C-alpha positions in Angstrom: -66.1 124.2 231.8 -63.0 122.3 233.1 -61.0 119.7 231.3 -62.4 116.2 231.8 -58.9 114.9 232.6 -56.8 117.5 234.2 -59.4 120.0 235.4 -57.8 123.0 233.6 -60.3 125.7 232.7 -61.0 125.4 229.0 -60.5 128.5 227.0 -59.9 127.5 223.4 -62.3 126.3 220.7 -61.4 123.6 218.3 -64.5 123.7 216.1 -68.1 125.0 216.5 -70.6 123.1 214.4 -73.6 125.1 215.6 -76.5 123.0 217.0 -77.8 119.5 216.3 -79.9 116.8 217.9 -78.0 113.7 219.1 -76.7 111.9 216.0 -78.2 108.6 216.9 -81.6 109.9 218.0 -83.5 108.6 215.0 -87.2 109.5 214.7 -90.3 107.4 214.2 -93.1 108.6 212.0 -95.1 109.4 215.1 -92.3 111.6 216.4 -92.4 113.8 213.3 -95.2 115.8 214.8 -93.2 116.5 218.0 -90.3 118.9 218.6 -86.7 117.7 218.8 -84.1 118.9 221.3 -81.1 120.4 219.6 -77.9 120.9 221.6 -74.8 123.1 220.8 -72.1 121.0 219.2 -68.9 122.8 220.2 -65.5 121.2 220.8 -62.8 122.6 223.0 -59.1 121.8 223.5 -57.3 121.8 226.7 -54.0 123.8 226.5 -52.5 121.8 229.4 -53.1 118.1 228.5 -54.3 118.6 224.9 -57.5 116.6 225.4 -60.0 117.6 222.7 -63.5 117.4 224.1 -67.1 118.4 223.5 -68.7 121.0 225.7 -71.1 119.4 228.2 -74.8 119.7 227.3 -76.3 116.2 227.4 -75.7 113.2 229.7 -74.7 109.7 228.5 -77.9 108.1 229.6 -79.8 110.3 227.1 -77.5 109.5 224.3 -77.1 105.7 224.8 -80.7 104.9 225.4 -82.6 101.5 225.3 -83.5 101.9 221.6 -79.9 102.8 220.5 -79.8 102.1 216.8 -76.1 101.5 216.1 -75.5 97.8 215.5 -71.8 96.9 214.7 -72.7 93.7 212.8 -74.2 95.5 209.8 -70.7 96.4 208.5 -69.1 93.3 206.9 -65.6 94.9 206.9 -66.0 95.6 210.7 -66.9 92.0 211.3 -63.8 90.8 209.4 -61.7 93.3 211.4 -63.1 91.8 214.7 -62.5 88.2 213.6 -58.9 89.0 212.6 -58.3 90.7 216.0 -59.7 87.7 217.9 -57.5 85.3 216.0 -54.4 87.5 216.5 -54.8 88.4 220.2 -55.8 84.8 221.2 -52.5 83.5 219.8 -50.5 86.4 221.1 -51.8 86.1 224.7 -52.3 82.3 224.5 -55.9 82.6 225.6 -57.4 79.3 226.5 -60.5 77.7 228.2 -59.3 78.9 231.6 -58.9 82.5 230.4 -61.5 85.2 230.7 -62.2 88.0 228.1 -64.3 91.1 228.9 -65.4 93.5 226.2 -66.7 96.9 227.3 -69.2 98.4 224.9 -69.9 94.9 223.5 -72.7 96.2 221.3 -74.5 93.3 219.5 -71.8 90.7 220.1 -70.0 91.4 216.9 -66.6 90.5 218.5 -67.3 88.3 221.4 -69.0 85.8 219.2 -65.5 84.8 217.8 -64.1 84.2 221.3 -67.1 82.1 222.0 -66.4 80.1 218.8 -62.9 79.4 220.2 -64.4 78.2 223.5 -62.7 81.1 225.4 -64.9 82.3 228.3 -66.1 85.8 227.9 -68.7 88.3 228.8 -69.7 91.8 227.6 -70.7 95.1 229.3 -73.2 97.0 227.2 -75.7 99.6 228.5 -77.9 99.9 225.5 -80.7 97.3 225.7 -81.3 97.0 222.0 -77.8 95.9 221.2 -77.4 93.9 224.4 -80.5 91.9 223.4 -78.9 91.1 220.0 -75.7 89.9 221.8 -77.7 87.7 224.1 -79.3 86.1 221.1 -75.8 85.0 220.1 -75.5 83.3 223.5 -73.2 85.9 225.0 -73.4 86.9 228.6 -74.0 90.6 228.9 -74.1 93.0 231.8 -76.5 95.8 230.9 -74.8 98.7 232.7 -72.5 101.6 232.0 -68.9 100.7 233.0 -67.4 102.7 235.9 -65.3 102.1 239.0 -68.2 100.8 241.2 -69.1 98.2 238.5 -65.4 97.2 238.2 -65.2 96.8 242.0 -68.3 94.7 242.0 -67.0 92.5 239.3 -63.7 92.0 241.1 -65.6 91.0 244.2 -67.4 88.4 242.1 -64.1 86.9 240.8 -64.7 88.2 237.3 -61.3 89.9 236.7 -60.1 89.6 233.1 -57.1 88.2 231.3 -58.0 90.5 228.4 -60.2 93.6 228.3 -61.3 94.9 224.9 -62.5 98.4 224.5 -63.2 99.2 220.9 -64.5 102.7 220.0 -65.7 103.4 223.5 -62.9 105.5 225.1 -64.1 108.5 223.2 -67.7 107.9 224.3 -67.3 108.2 228.1 -67.8 111.5 229.9 -65.7 110.4 232.9 -62.6 109.3 231.1 -60.5 109.1 234.3 -63.0 106.8 236.0 -63.4 104.6 233.0 -59.6 104.0 232.7 -59.3 103.5 236.5 -62.1 100.9 236.3 -60.3 99.0 233.6 -57.1 99.0 235.8 -59.1 97.5 238.6 -60.8 94.8 236.4 -57.5 93.6 234.9 -55.8 90.6 236.5 -52.1 91.1 237.4 -50.1 90.6 234.3 -53.2 91.0 232.1 -53.7 93.2 229.0 -56.2 95.7 227.8 -56.5 96.8 224.2 -58.3 100.0 223.0 -59.2 101.2 219.6 -60.2 104.8 218.8 -60.1 107.2 215.9 -56.8 109.0 215.8 -57.0 112.8 216.3 -54.2 113.4 213.8 -56.3 111.7 211.1 -59.3 113.8 212.1 -57.3 117.0 211.6 -55.3 115.9 208.5 -58.3 114.5 206.6 -60.8 117.1 207.8 -63.1 114.4 209.4 -65.2 117.0 211.3 -68.3 114.8 210.7 -67.0 112.3 213.2 -67.8 115.0 215.8 -71.1 114.4 217.6 -72.5 114.5 221.1 -71.9 110.8 221.7 -68.1 111.4 221.2 -67.0 113.2 224.4 -63.3 113.1 223.5 -61.0 113.1 220.4 -57.8 111.4 221.2 -54.1 111.5 220.4 -51.6 109.0 221.8 -49.9 111.9 223.6 -53.0 112.6 225.6 -54.1 109.0 226.1 -50.7 108.1 227.5 -51.0 110.8 230.1 -54.6 109.8 231.1 -53.5 106.2 231.4 -50.5 107.0 233.5 -52.7 109.0 235.9 -55.0 106.0 236.3 -52.7 103.1 236.7 -52.1 101.9 233.2 -49.1 102.1 230.9 -49.1 101.7 227.1 -46.6 99.1 225.8 -47.5 98.8 222.1 -49.5 100.7 219.4 -50.7 99.9 215.9 -52.1 102.2 213.2 -55.4 100.9 211.7 -57.4 101.9 208.6 -60.7 101.6 210.4 -63.0 104.7 210.9 -60.8 106.8 208.7 -57.6 106.0 210.6 -57.5 104.6 214.2 -55.1 103.5 216.8 -55.0 100.2 218.7 -53.1 100.5 221.9 -52.0 97.7 224.2 -51.9 98.5 228.0 -50.9 96.8 231.2 -50.6 97.8 234.9 -48.1 100.5 235.5 -45.1 99.3 237.4 -46.1 95.6 237.5 -46.6 94.9 233.8 -44.0 92.6 232.4 -44.3 93.3 228.6 -41.6 95.4 227.2 -42.5 98.7 225.6 -42.0 98.6 221.8 -40.3 101.3 219.8 -43.6 102.0 218.0 -44.9 103.9 221.1 -42.0 106.4 221.1 -42.1 106.6 217.3 -45.7 107.6 217.3 -45.3 110.1 220.1 -42.5 111.7 218.1 -44.7 111.7 215.0 -47.5 113.5 216.9 -45.0 116.0 218.3 -43.8 116.9 214.9 -47.4 117.2 213.7 -48.0 119.8 216.4 -50.5 118.1 218.8 -48.9 119.9 221.8 -49.2 123.4 220.3 -52.3 125.5 220.2 -51.9 126.5 216.6 -52.5 123.0 215.5 -56.1 123.2 216.6 -57.1 126.7 215.6 -57.4 126.3 211.8 -59.8 123.4 211.8 -63.0 125.5 211.6 -62.0 126.9 208.2 -61.5 123.3 206.8 -64.9 122.2 208.1 -66.7 125.3 206.6 -65.1 124.6 203.2 -66.5 121.0 203.1 -70.0 122.2 204.2 -70.1 124.9 201.5 -68.8 122.7 198.7 -71.4 120.0 199.5 -74.3 122.5 199.6 -73.2 124.1 196.3 -73.0 120.6 194.7 -76.4 119.5 195.9 -78.1 122.7 194.9 -76.6 122.5 191.4 -77.8 118.9 191.1 -81.3 119.9 192.0 -81.3 122.8 189.5 -80.2 120.3 186.9 -83.1 118.0 187.7 -81.0 115.2 189.1 -82.2 112.7 191.7 -80.0 112.5 194.8 -80.1 109.8 197.5 -77.7 109.0 200.2 -76.4 105.7 201.7 -75.7 105.0 205.3 -77.8 106.5 208.1 -74.6 106.9 210.2 -73.9 109.4 212.9 -71.2 111.1 210.9 -73.7 111.7 208.1 -76.1 113.3 210.5 -73.4 115.7 211.7 -72.6 116.6 208.1 -76.2 117.0 207.0 -77.3 119.1 210.0 -74.3 121.3 209.9 -74.9 122.0 206.2 -78.7 122.5 206.8 -79.6 119.8 204.2 -83.2 118.7 204.1 -85.3 116.3 202.0 -85.4 118.7 199.0 -81.7 118.1 198.4 -81.4 114.5 199.5 -84.6 112.5 199.0 -83.8 109.5 201.2 -81.1 107.6 202.9 -80.6 103.8 202.3 -79.5 101.7 205.2 -79.1 97.9 205.8 -80.1 98.1 209.4 -83.8 97.1 209.9 -83.9 99.0 213.2 -83.4 102.3 211.2 -85.5 101.5 208.2 -88.9 103.3 208.3 -87.4 106.0 210.5 -86.1 109.4 209.9 -82.7 111.1 210.4 -82.6 113.4 213.4 -82.8 117.1 212.5 -83.1 116.8 208.7 -86.0 114.3 209.0 -84.9 112.6 205.8 -86.6 109.2 205.5 -84.5 106.0 206.0 -85.4 103.2 203.5 -84.1 99.8 202.5 -82.0 99.1 199.5 -84.9 98.1 197.2 -85.6 101.8 196.9 -82.5 102.3 194.8 -83.7 100.1 192.0 -87.1 101.7 192.2 -86.0 105.3 192.3 -82.8 105.0 190.2 -81.1 108.1 191.6 -78.5 109.9 189.5 -76.3 110.4 192.5 -75.7 108.4 195.7 -73.9 110.3 198.4 -72.0 107.9 200.7 -72.2 109.3 204.2 -70.0 106.7 206.0 -67.0 107.5 203.8 -64.9 105.1 205.9 -66.8 102.3 204.2 -66.6 103.7 200.7 -65.0 100.7 199.1 -67.4 98.3 200.7 -70.5 100.3 199.7 -69.4 101.1 196.1 -68.9 97.4 195.6 -72.2 96.5 197.2 -74.1 99.1 195.1 -72.1 98.8 191.8 -75.3 98.1 189.9 -76.3 101.8 190.0 -73.8 102.2 187.1 -76.3 100.3 185.0 -78.5 103.4 184.8 -75.6 105.9 184.8 -75.7 106.5 188.5 -72.6 108.0 190.2 -71.3 108.0 193.8 -70.1 111.0 195.8 -68.4 111.6 199.1 -68.0 115.0 200.9 -65.1 114.3 203.3 -62.2 115.1 203.3 -63.2 116.9 200.1 -66.0 116.6 197.6 -65.5 113.7 195.1 -67.8 112.4 192.4 -66.9 109.0 190.9 
């Protein structure tokens, strides 16, 4: 396999998590009698541009299907994050009624709804029909296609170039990362801005976030590598922020290379130096991650087996993709975790891919009164422990497995 960005032949493994079904391929009860397709989940690193990337086994159309079950609006903290961003960027760029905002991977309209409230014209691009339908219910215009250069060219011909393009947690999800960035460069008006948010590779390594690796994530990104990809495809980064979301993310601000008028802040160079000191441009940085992932897997399995031997009831919270990676890598089944509670009605009544653990609504907690609730989306730990604080009434405890096993 060759690197998705620079076409260098890939030779080095970052981590091998065995095999798993796609992490968002939730099962209905009828599908329990049918086989699942499991794909290798192996991640490689390019020794030329340092792009960390999954090995190719499954295409994007199969992963982001019409019944895609991830809806952004079910996380209250993420909604607040989006609302704050819209307020901030609208003031910073002086967006008004004659501006145009485009969000790529608009999901269920979680963010564009706030631009709409401000009477700032906007539209979304979202290929998954389930989430696009939810966005349309909010009154948001949505183009139900995958974003690429041909779509960007078509939108330009329709006079739909943007003053602001928002691309949150999508840069890692595209197999053709060069074409995606090139398309954004085409869709931006002269002098316009694009912002991107994505989990920071350094946090993934430092905090052992191997469960954020799944087939839907084609790339794992450092600023060092993203700057190179952008430069190749007509964009330059002029500012960057560190964010607490998704276990530690970056928000980068980009403009057209050569013609952008915004000065480059010192934060860009500072973060590039930080990554250099961390070692992102050295092969050794990537070659110890497997050991860390194995340690988490083994500690969680030992913990769950001991809990079962002691007669404790164990449930989990959050039918999230990261939880599916963790559960399938560890080989956990329903005998160790009885069910997973989730707020999303689209997931309730279904089953996790691979492990086939049932997904239920929150009323099951009070009925079953588990001794332990394993929080799978550990990035929402504070939000979830506050929401489920009542399990303390019967002596229930919480646990997280990443970056290390904690019971609290």
